[in-house]
py3Dmol code that shows the C-alpha trace and the ligand (Angstrom):
import py3Dmol

protein = """\
ATOM      1  CA  UNK A   1       0.038   0.052   0.021  1.00  0.00           C
ATOM      2  CA  UNK A   2       1.120   3.421  -0.993  1.00  0.00           C
ATOM      3  CA  UNK A   3       1.475   5.435   2.531  1.00  0.00           C
ATOM      4  CA  UNK A   4       1.096   8.585   0.864  1.00  0.00           C
ATOM      5  CA  UNK A   5      -2.524   7.731   0.178  1.00  0.00           C
ATOM      6  CA  UNK A   6      -3.269   5.639   2.985  1.00  0.00           C
ATOM      7  CA  UNK A   7      -6.986   6.431   4.170  1.00  0.00           C
ATOM      8  CA  UNK A   8      -7.634   5.989   7.925  1.00  0.00           C
ATOM      9  CA  UNK A   9     -10.488   3.746   8.708  1.00  0.00           C
ATOM     10  CA  UNK A  10     -10.733   3.204  12.356  1.00  0.00           C
ATOM     11  CA  UNK A  11      -8.431   4.582  15.324  1.00  0.00           C
ATOM     12  CA  UNK A  12      -8.490   3.943  19.084  1.00  0.00           C
ATOM     13  CA  UNK A  13      -7.333   6.775  21.321  1.00  0.00           C
ATOM     14  CA  UNK A  14      -6.154   5.659  25.002  1.00  0.00           C
ATOM     15  CA  UNK A  15      -8.440   2.786  24.844  1.00  0.00           C
ATOM     16  CA  UNK A  16      -8.481   1.052  28.122  1.00  0.00           C
ATOM     17  CA  UNK A  17     -10.607  -2.063  29.503  1.00  0.00           C
ATOM     18  CA  UNK A  18      -9.866  -3.070  33.104  1.00  0.00           C
ATOM     19  CA  UNK A  19     -11.603  -6.173  34.795  1.00  0.00           C
ATOM     20  CA  UNK A  20     -10.947  -5.499  38.462  1.00  0.00           C
ATOM     21  CA  UNK A  21      -7.350  -5.079  38.779  1.00  0.00           C
ATOM     22  CA  UNK A  22      -6.584  -6.721  35.378  1.00  0.00           C
ATOM     23  CA  UNK A  23      -5.783  -4.133  32.597  1.00  0.00           C
ATOM     24  CA  UNK A  24      -6.830  -6.461  29.512  1.00  0.00           C
ATOM     25  CA  UNK A  25      -6.350  -3.461  27.305  1.00  0.00           C
ATOM     26  CA  UNK A  26      -4.019  -0.785  28.449  1.00  0.00           C
ATOM     27  CA  UNK A  27      -4.033   2.678  26.817  1.00  0.00           C
ATOM     28  CA  UNK A  28      -4.017   1.433  23.193  1.00  0.00           C
ATOM     29  CA  UNK A  29      -3.666   3.758  20.281  1.00  0.00           C
ATOM     30  CA  UNK A  30      -4.529   1.528  17.270  1.00  0.00           C
ATOM     31  CA  UNK A  31      -4.804   2.440  13.805  1.00  0.00           C
ATOM     32  CA  UNK A  32      -6.458   0.614  10.835  1.00  0.00           C
ATOM     33  CA  UNK A  33      -6.050   1.856   7.242  1.00  0.00           C
ATOM     34  CA  UNK A  34      -8.391   1.177   4.320  1.00  0.00           C
ATOM     35  CA  UNK A  35      -7.552  -1.528   1.571  1.00  0.00           C
ATOM     36  CA  UNK A  36      -4.807  -3.130   3.822  1.00  0.00           C
ATOM     37  CA  UNK A  37      -5.528  -6.656   5.371  1.00  0.00           C
ATOM     38  CA  UNK A  38      -4.451  -6.179   9.034  1.00  0.00           C
ATOM     39  CA  UNK A  39      -3.808  -8.906  11.416  1.00  0.00           C
ATOM     40  CA  UNK A  40      -3.538  -8.784  15.302  1.00  0.00           C
ATOM     41  CA  UNK A  41      -1.432 -11.467  17.007  1.00  0.00           C
ATOM     42  CA  UNK A  42      -0.056 -12.203  20.225  1.00  0.00           C
ATOM     43  CA  UNK A  43       0.052 -14.694  22.876  1.00  0.00           C
ATOM     44  CA  UNK A  44      -2.858 -16.019  24.959  1.00  0.00           C
ATOM     45  CA  UNK A  45      -4.328 -13.363  27.177  1.00  0.00           C
ATOM     46  CA  UNK A  46      -2.731 -10.477  25.276  1.00  0.00           C
ATOM     47  CA  UNK A  47      -5.986  -8.663  24.899  1.00  0.00           C
ATOM     48  CA  UNK A  48      -6.619  -9.189  21.196  1.00  0.00           C
ATOM     49  CA  UNK A  49     -10.356 -10.292  21.728  1.00  0.00           C
ATOM     50  CA  UNK A  50     -10.924  -7.638  24.178  1.00  0.00           C
ATOM     51  CA  UNK A  51      -9.510  -4.899  21.727  1.00  0.00           C
ATOM     52  CA  UNK A  52     -11.944  -6.278  18.931  1.00  0.00           C
ATOM     53  CA  UNK A  53     -14.813  -6.588  21.464  1.00  0.00           C
ATOM     54  CA  UNK A  54     -14.202  -2.979  22.414  1.00  0.00           C
ATOM     55  CA  UNK A  55     -14.119  -1.932  18.577  1.00  0.00           C
ATOM     56  CA  UNK A  56     -17.485  -3.701  17.709  1.00  0.00           C
ATOM     57  CA  UNK A  57     -19.374  -2.542  20.891  1.00  0.00           C
ATOM     58  CA  UNK A  58     -19.655  -5.799  22.797  1.00  0.00           C
ATOM     59  CA  UNK A  59     -17.527  -4.481  25.711  1.00  0.00           C
ATOM     60  CA  UNK A  60     -17.694  -0.962  27.174  1.00  0.00           C
ATOM     61  CA  UNK A  61     -14.225   0.757  27.548  1.00  0.00           C
ATOM     62  CA  UNK A  62     -12.966   1.923  30.939  1.00  0.00           C
ATOM     63  CA  UNK A  63     -11.582   4.920  29.254  1.00  0.00           C
ATOM     64  CA  UNK A  64     -10.502   6.150  25.762  1.00  0.00           C
ATOM     65  CA  UNK A  65     -12.040   6.691  22.332  1.00  0.00           C
ATOM     66  CA  UNK A  66     -12.904   4.943  19.018  1.00  0.00           C
ATOM     67  CA  UNK A  67     -13.185   6.582  15.723  1.00  0.00           C
ATOM     68  CA  UNK A  68     -14.636   5.005  12.570  1.00  0.00           C
ATOM     69  CA  UNK A  69     -14.784   6.805   9.064  1.00  0.00           C
ATOM     70  CA  UNK A  70     -14.102  10.071  10.953  1.00  0.00           C
ATOM     71  CA  UNK A  71     -16.909   9.733  13.603  1.00  0.00           C
ATOM     72  CA  UNK A  72     -16.493   9.052  17.273  1.00  0.00           C
ATOM     73  CA  UNK A  73     -18.617   5.651  17.622  1.00  0.00           C
ATOM     74  CA  UNK A  74     -17.403   5.210  21.541  1.00  0.00           C
ATOM     75  CA  UNK A  75     -20.940   5.594  22.492  1.00  0.00           C
ATOM     76  CA  UNK A  76     -22.749   3.457  19.801  1.00  0.00           C
ATOM     77  CA  UNK A  77     -24.559   0.173  20.523  1.00  0.00           C
ATOM     78  CA  UNK A  78     -23.131  -2.820  18.903  1.00  0.00           C
ATOM     79  CA  UNK A  79     -26.316  -2.848  16.760  1.00  0.00           C
ATOM     80  CA  UNK A  80     -25.507   0.651  15.512  1.00  0.00           C
ATOM     81  CA  UNK A  81     -21.949  -0.415  14.888  1.00  0.00           C
ATOM     82  CA  UNK A  82     -23.150  -3.043  12.575  1.00  0.00           C
ATOM     83  CA  UNK A  83     -25.215  -0.842  10.722  1.00  0.00           C
ATOM     84  CA  UNK A  84     -22.256   1.496  10.393  1.00  0.00           C
ATOM     85  CA  UNK A  85     -20.338  -1.322   8.695  1.00  0.00           C
ATOM     86  CA  UNK A  86     -18.434  -2.863  11.590  1.00  0.00           C
ATOM     87  CA  UNK A  87     -19.110  -6.713  11.408  1.00  0.00           C
ATOM     88  CA  UNK A  88     -17.420  -9.009  13.890  1.00  0.00           C
ATOM     89  CA  UNK A  89     -17.726 -12.722  12.738  1.00  0.00           C
ATOM     90  CA  UNK A  90     -19.267 -14.454  15.841  1.00  0.00           C
ATOM     91  CA  UNK A  91     -21.315 -11.233  16.668  1.00  0.00           C
ATOM     92  CA  UNK A  92     -23.692 -11.617  13.706  1.00  0.00           C
ATOM     93  CA  UNK A  93     -22.855 -15.113  12.559  1.00  0.00           C
ATOM     94  CA  UNK A  94     -23.451 -17.781  15.185  1.00  0.00           C
ATOM     95  CA  UNK A  95     -25.355 -20.131  12.863  1.00  0.00           C
ATOM     96  CA  UNK A  96     -28.659 -21.509  13.534  1.00  0.00           C
ATOM     97  CA  UNK A  97     -28.052 -25.020  13.212  1.00  0.00           C
ATOM     98  CA  UNK A  98     -31.686 -26.301  12.750  1.00  0.00           C
ATOM     99  CA  UNK A  99     -32.034 -23.964   9.773  1.00  0.00           C
ATOM    100  CA  UNK A 100     -31.068 -24.355   6.272  1.00  0.00           C
ATOM    101  CA  UNK A 101     -28.090 -22.714   4.698  1.00  0.00           C
ATOM    102  CA  UNK A 102     -30.360 -20.450   2.860  1.00  0.00           C
ATOM    103  CA  UNK A 103     -32.449 -19.510   5.742  1.00  0.00           C
ATOM    104  CA  UNK A 104     -29.385 -18.599   7.640  1.00  0.00           C
ATOM    105  CA  UNK A 105     -27.896 -16.343   5.167  1.00  0.00           C
ATOM    106  CA  UNK A 106     -31.519 -15.001   4.536  1.00  0.00           C
ATOM    107  CA  UNK A 107     -31.657 -13.568   8.125  1.00  0.00           C
ATOM    108  CA  UNK A 108     -28.592 -11.572   7.539  1.00  0.00           C
ATOM    109  CA  UNK A 109     -29.819 -10.399   4.148  1.00  0.00           C
ATOM    110  CA  UNK A 110     -32.990  -9.541   5.377  1.00  0.00           C
ATOM    111  CA  UNK A 111     -31.819  -7.521   8.368  1.00  0.00           C
ATOM    112  CA  UNK A 112     -29.451  -5.453   6.114  1.00  0.00           C
ATOM    113  CA  UNK A 113     -31.722  -4.897   3.187  1.00  0.00           C
ATOM    114  CA  UNK A 114     -34.560  -3.781   5.472  1.00  0.00           C
ATOM    115  CA  UNK A 115     -32.184  -1.417   7.749  1.00  0.00           C
ATOM    116  CA  UNK A 116     -31.246   0.314   4.372  1.00  0.00           C
ATOM    117  CA  UNK A 117     -34.720   1.172   3.455  1.00  0.00           C
ATOM    118  CA  UNK A 118     -36.030   4.732   4.231  1.00  0.00           C
ATOM    119  CA  UNK A 119     -39.504   4.077   5.231  1.00  0.00           C
ATOM    120  CA  UNK A 120     -40.777   5.402   8.425  1.00  0.00           C
ATOM    121  CA  UNK A 121     -42.378   2.317  10.130  1.00  0.00           C
ATOM    122  CA  UNK A 122     -40.935  -0.974  10.537  1.00  0.00           C
ATOM    123  CA  UNK A 123     -43.689  -2.608   8.761  1.00  0.00           C
ATOM    124  CA  UNK A 124     -43.047  -0.045   5.666  1.00  0.00           C
ATOM    125  CA  UNK A 125     -39.461  -0.963   5.636  1.00  0.00           C
ATOM    126  CA  UNK A 126     -40.230  -4.747   5.590  1.00  0.00           C
ATOM    127  CA  UNK A 127     -42.769  -4.452   2.852  1.00  0.00           C
ATOM    128  CA  UNK A 128     -40.182  -2.661   0.772  1.00  0.00           C
ATOM    129  CA  UNK A 129     -37.871  -5.618   0.161  1.00  0.00           C
ATOM    130  CA  UNK A 130     -39.131  -8.175  -1.898  1.00  0.00           C
ATOM    131  CA  UNK A 131     -38.712 -12.060  -1.716  1.00  0.00           C
ATOM    132  CA  UNK A 132     -36.959 -11.845  -5.106  1.00  0.00           C
ATOM    133  CA  UNK A 133     -34.402  -9.339  -3.928  1.00  0.00           C
ATOM    134  CA  UNK A 134     -33.452 -11.539  -0.780  1.00  0.00           C
ATOM    135  CA  UNK A 135     -33.094 -14.540  -2.746  1.00  0.00           C
ATOM    136  CA  UNK A 136     -30.860 -13.024  -5.217  1.00  0.00           C
ATOM    137  CA  UNK A 137     -28.706 -11.674  -2.463  1.00  0.00           C
ATOM    138  CA  UNK A 138     -28.608 -15.019  -0.613  1.00  0.00           C
ATOM    139  CA  UNK A 139     -27.610 -16.988  -3.626  1.00  0.00           C
ATOM    140  CA  UNK A 140     -24.816 -14.450  -4.304  1.00  0.00           C
ATOM    141  CA  UNK A 141     -23.224 -14.693  -0.786  1.00  0.00           C
ATOM    142  CA  UNK A 142     -23.442 -18.572  -1.064  1.00  0.00           C
ATOM    143  CA  UNK A 143     -21.881 -18.542  -4.219  1.00  0.00           C
ATOM    144  CA  UNK A 144     -19.208 -16.114  -3.038  1.00  0.00           C
ATOM    145  CA  UNK A 145     -18.182 -18.356  -0.303  1.00  0.00           C
ATOM    146  CA  UNK A 146     -18.265 -21.518  -2.540  1.00  0.00           C
ATOM    147  CA  UNK A 147     -21.324 -22.976  -0.993  1.00  0.00           C
ATOM    148  CA  UNK A 148     -23.551 -22.850  -4.021  1.00  0.00           C
ATOM    149  CA  UNK A 149     -25.924 -25.951  -4.341  1.00  0.00           C
ATOM    150  CA  UNK A 150     -26.297 -26.806  -0.661  1.00  0.00           C
ATOM    151  CA  UNK A 151     -28.669 -23.882   0.169  1.00  0.00           C
ATOM    152  CA  UNK A 152     -31.398 -26.258   1.332  1.00  0.00           C
ATOM    153  CA  UNK A 153     -28.994 -28.425   3.504  1.00  0.00           C
ATOM    154  CA  UNK A 154     -29.576 -27.944   7.222  1.00  0.00           C
ATOM    155  CA  UNK A 155     -26.761 -25.978   8.611  1.00  0.00           C
ATOM    156  CA  UNK A 156     -25.926 -28.173  11.519  1.00  0.00           C
ATOM    157  CA  UNK A 157     -25.321 -31.065   9.310  1.00  0.00           C
ATOM    158  CA  UNK A 158     -22.578 -29.337   7.282  1.00  0.00           C
ATOM    159  CA  UNK A 159     -18.952 -30.254   7.748  1.00  0.00           C
ATOM    160  CA  UNK A 160     -17.327 -27.936  10.332  1.00  0.00           C
ATOM    161  CA  UNK A 161     -15.149 -26.209   7.644  1.00  0.00           C
ATOM    162  CA  UNK A 162     -18.402 -25.649   5.684  1.00  0.00           C
ATOM    163  CA  UNK A 163     -20.096 -24.011   8.935  1.00  0.00           C
ATOM    164  CA  UNK A 164     -17.217 -21.457   9.086  1.00  0.00           C
ATOM    165  CA  UNK A 165     -17.864 -20.651   5.101  1.00  0.00           C
ATOM    166  CA  UNK A 166     -21.529 -20.336   5.982  1.00  0.00           C
ATOM    167  CA  UNK A 167     -20.551 -17.676   8.872  1.00  0.00           C
ATOM    168  CA  UNK A 168     -18.698 -15.894   6.525  1.00  0.00           C
ATOM    169  CA  UNK A 169     -21.409 -15.591   4.055  1.00  0.00           C
ATOM    170  CA  UNK A 170     -23.702 -14.470   6.802  1.00  0.00           C
ATOM    171  CA  UNK A 171     -20.985 -11.888   7.734  1.00  0.00           C
ATOM    172  CA  UNK A 172     -20.944 -10.491   4.139  1.00  0.00           C
ATOM    173  CA  UNK A 173     -24.633 -10.424   3.999  1.00  0.00           C
ATOM    174  CA  UNK A 174     -24.485  -7.910   6.725  1.00  0.00           C
ATOM    175  CA  UNK A 175     -22.748  -5.453   4.460  1.00  0.00           C
ATOM    176  CA  UNK A 176     -19.624  -4.811   6.111  1.00  0.00           C
ATOM    177  CA  UNK A 177     -17.083  -2.070   5.566  1.00  0.00           C
ATOM    178  CA  UNK A 178     -14.857  -3.588   8.186  1.00  0.00           C
ATOM    179  CA  UNK A 179     -15.139  -7.364   8.731  1.00  0.00           C
ATOM    180  CA  UNK A 180     -13.248  -8.607  11.765  1.00  0.00           C
ATOM    181  CA  UNK A 181     -12.434 -12.272  11.773  1.00  0.00           C
ATOM    182  CA  UNK A 182     -11.501 -13.809  15.303  1.00  0.00           C
ATOM    183  CA  UNK A 183      -9.677 -16.861  14.795  1.00  0.00           C
ATOM    184  CA  UNK A 184     -11.330 -18.133  11.765  1.00  0.00           C
ATOM    185  CA  UNK A 185      -9.192 -21.031  11.184  1.00  0.00           C
ATOM    186  CA  UNK A 186      -9.371 -22.385  14.640  1.00  0.00           C
ATOM    187  CA  UNK A 187     -10.314 -26.185  14.682  1.00  0.00           C
ATOM    188  CA  UNK A 188     -10.096 -26.521  10.908  1.00  0.00           C
ATOM    189  CA  UNK A 189      -8.118 -29.227   8.764  1.00  0.00           C
ATOM    190  CA  UNK A 190      -5.191 -28.296   6.778  1.00  0.00           C
ATOM    191  CA  UNK A 191      -7.072 -28.363   3.233  1.00  0.00           C
ATOM    192  CA  UNK A 192      -9.894 -26.120   4.930  1.00  0.00           C
ATOM    193  CA  UNK A 193      -7.351 -23.523   6.105  1.00  0.00           C
ATOM    194  CA  UNK A 194      -6.024 -23.318   2.597  1.00  0.00           C
ATOM    195  CA  UNK A 195      -9.636 -22.847   1.304  1.00  0.00           C
ATOM    196  CA  UNK A 196     -10.595 -20.337   3.863  1.00  0.00           C
ATOM    197  CA  UNK A 197      -7.102 -18.241   3.305  1.00  0.00           C
ATOM    198  CA  UNK A 198      -7.833 -17.950  -0.239  1.00  0.00           C
ATOM    199  CA  UNK A 199     -11.563 -16.942   0.430  1.00  0.00           C
ATOM    200  CA  UNK A 200     -10.375 -14.164   3.134  1.00  0.00           C
ATOM    201  CA  UNK A 201      -7.657 -12.860   0.397  1.00  0.00           C
ATOM    202  CA  UNK A 202     -10.632 -12.653  -2.151  1.00  0.00           C
ATOM    203  CA  UNK A 203     -13.039 -10.961   0.286  1.00  0.00           C
ATOM    204  CA  UNK A 204     -10.204  -8.343   1.240  1.00  0.00           C
ATOM    205  CA  UNK A 205     -10.118  -7.041  -2.149  1.00  0.00           C
ATOM    206  CA  UNK A 206     -13.534  -5.411  -1.712  1.00  0.00           C
ATOM    207  CA  UNK A 207     -14.094  -5.378   2.247  1.00  0.00           C
ATOM    208  CA  UNK A 208     -11.717  -4.249   4.738  1.00  0.00           C
ATOM    209  CA  UNK A 209     -10.595  -7.149   6.884  1.00  0.00           C
ATOM    210  CA  UNK A 210      -9.121  -7.366  10.549  1.00  0.00           C
ATOM    211  CA  UNK A 211      -7.848 -10.694  11.454  1.00  0.00           C
ATOM    212  CA  UNK A 212      -7.079 -12.201  14.675  1.00  0.00           C
ATOM    213  CA  UNK A 213      -5.246 -15.495  14.236  1.00  0.00           C
ATOM    214  CA  UNK A 214      -3.028 -17.633  15.966  1.00  0.00           C
ATOM    215  CA  UNK A 215      -1.785 -19.590  12.934  1.00  0.00           C
ATOM    216  CA  UNK A 216       1.370 -17.784  11.948  1.00  0.00           C
ATOM    217  CA  UNK A 217       1.339 -19.633   8.397  1.00  0.00           C
ATOM    218  CA  UNK A 218      -1.964 -17.920   7.785  1.00  0.00           C
ATOM    219  CA  UNK A 219      -1.101 -14.311   9.169  1.00  0.00           C
ATOM    220  CA  UNK A 220       2.287 -14.229   7.182  1.00  0.00           C
ATOM    221  CA  UNK A 221       0.565 -15.423   4.081  1.00  0.00           C
ATOM    222  CA  UNK A 222      -2.342 -13.053   4.247  1.00  0.00           C
ATOM    223  CA  UNK A 223      -1.510  -9.956   6.362  1.00  0.00           C
ATOM    224  CA  UNK A 224      -0.055  -6.674   4.703  1.00  0.00           C
ATOM    225  CA  UNK A 225       0.258  -5.234   8.126  1.00  0.00           C
ATOM    226  CA  UNK A 226       0.585  -6.949  11.611  1.00  0.00           C
ATOM    227  CA  UNK A 227      -0.060  -5.670  15.067  1.00  0.00           C
ATOM    228  CA  UNK A 228       1.441  -7.689  17.891  1.00  0.00           C
ATOM    229  CA  UNK A 229      -0.195  -7.274  21.366  1.00  0.00           C
ATOM    230  CA  UNK A 230       1.113  -8.563  24.686  1.00  0.00           C
ATOM    231  CA  UNK A 231      -0.012  -7.782  28.101  1.00  0.00           C
ATOM    232  CA  UNK A 232      -2.825  -5.473  26.962  1.00  0.00           C
ATOM    233  CA  UNK A 233      -0.339  -3.058  25.058  1.00  0.00           C
ATOM    234  CA  UNK A 234       0.803  -2.982  21.450  1.00  0.00           C
ATOM    235  CA  UNK A 235       4.347  -4.521  21.398  1.00  0.00           C
ATOM    236  CA  UNK A 236       5.168  -4.082  17.808  1.00  0.00           C
ATOM    237  CA  UNK A 237       3.672  -3.072  14.348  1.00  0.00           C
ATOM    238  CA  UNK A 238       4.882  -3.295  10.888  1.00  0.00           C
ATOM    239  CA  UNK A 239       4.803  -5.421   7.589  1.00  0.00           C
ATOM    240  CA  UNK A 240       4.888  -9.129   7.989  1.00  0.00           C
ATOM    241  CA  UNK A 241       8.808  -9.202   7.177  1.00  0.00           C
ATOM    242  CA  UNK A 242       9.319  -6.355   9.832  1.00  0.00           C
ATOM    243  CA  UNK A 243       7.522  -8.289  12.601  1.00  0.00           C
ATOM    244  CA  UNK A 244       9.339 -11.486  11.696  1.00  0.00           C
ATOM    245  CA  UNK A 245      12.738  -9.696  12.065  1.00  0.00           C
ATOM    246  CA  UNK A 246      11.668  -7.760  15.185  1.00  0.00           C
ATOM    247  CA  UNK A 247      13.804  -8.721  18.343  1.00  0.00           C
ATOM    248  CA  UNK A 248      11.102  -7.908  20.785  1.00  0.00           C
ATOM    249  CA  UNK A 249       8.574 -10.014  18.951  1.00  0.00           C
ATOM    250  CA  UNK A 250      10.994 -12.752  18.578  1.00  0.00           C
ATOM    251  CA  UNK A 251      11.861 -12.699  22.124  1.00  0.00           C
ATOM    252  CA  UNK A 252       8.371 -12.730  23.706  1.00  0.00           C
ATOM    253  CA  UNK A 253       6.230 -14.302  21.115  1.00  0.00           C
ATOM    254  CA  UNK A 254       7.589 -15.947  18.044  1.00  0.00           C
ATOM    255  CA  UNK A 255       9.816 -18.308  20.475  1.00  0.00           C
ATOM    256  CA  UNK A 256      13.155 -17.873  18.417  1.00  0.00           C
TER     257      UNK A 256
END
"""
ligand_1 = """\
31
LIG
P -6.489 -15.575 23.294
O -5.585 -15.534 22.241
O -6.504 -16.662 24.243
O -8.069 -15.506 22.947
P -6.726 -12.781 23.802
O -5.149 -12.238 23.478
O -7.838 -12.639 22.978
O -6.414 -14.149 24.218
P -8.315 -11.533 26.034
O -9.483 -12.818 25.588
O -8.747 -10.419 25.346
O -6.856 -12.125 25.223
O -8.040 -11.500 27.410
C -7.092 -10.441 27.981
C -7.137 -10.724 29.461
O -8.180 -10.201 30.008
C -7.133 -12.127 29.916
O -6.113 -12.132 31.115
C -8.332 -12.461 30.274
O -8.391 -13.227 31.375
C -8.982 -11.313 30.751
N -10.477 -11.022 30.453
C -11.086 -11.143 29.127
N -12.268 -11.088 29.269
C -12.632 -10.850 30.530
C -13.925 -10.862 31.558
N -14.929 -10.754 30.751
N -13.754 -10.882 32.718
C -12.566 -10.888 33.350
N -11.565 -11.003 32.700
C -11.494 -11.048 31.392
"""
view = py3Dmol.view(width=600, height=400)
view.addModel(protein, "pdb")
view.setStyle({"model": 0}, {"cartoon": {"style": "trace"}})
view.addModel(ligand_1, "xyz")
view.setStyle({"model": 1}, {"stick": {}})
view.zoomTo()
view.show()
């Protein structure tokens, strides 16, 4: 990415979250730029999930601010942040295992399409979105993640790797400007990881992606920029090559 034209998408300012005496996120100033696949890594308990929970509004900060696309979103509810385009995979996408793949994605599509309508009442907004619009969108997202043809299958009966793809389809259907993927490859087999890696790369061409990931191969394969957290703070930031050669990171985390 050309630093001269980098556009800031999100920033945190002195962001802090305490749990009793424990400071899970400690005065963090974090910046995300548009069109740059960004990964956060760090040992267990470093504060990665707490940081993204603060960003998506699942957790309230003890102090500090969050800016998204030039607006202070610190006080917004998580639902309002989804509408603003911040979509956290496991916030929107826990799949309904007794519904079909189609129905799962349709729930996300309906919510997003109806939220976009300008009608005054809920009923009015609902009636403005046709079944045909919904079907078209659902099939598009299923195709995008490679799940075409299984629309009628009950989600709970899909192999685990395909359930992950369904979650990604549901997240995309929410219309994200920033898609936060928290350990998407956890529990997947090697071939499924390869498949999901390619999908994330493809998605990142049109949606800003923030990835939290323990699998270093996936991180160094995908990320254009890496933030390393340790003990609630940012330990280092840089390109994957810079991070690999950073002595502090090697000492504390990469185990070299
Ligand atoms: P992992 O890689 O294991 O998911 P992480 O980097 O995401 O770890 P967090 O889950 O953000 O780390 O946790 C940071 C610290 O905050 C940990 O010490 C954790 O025990 C603590 N913590 C997180 N959530 C809570 C909570 N709801 N109540 C109390 N302590 C919490």
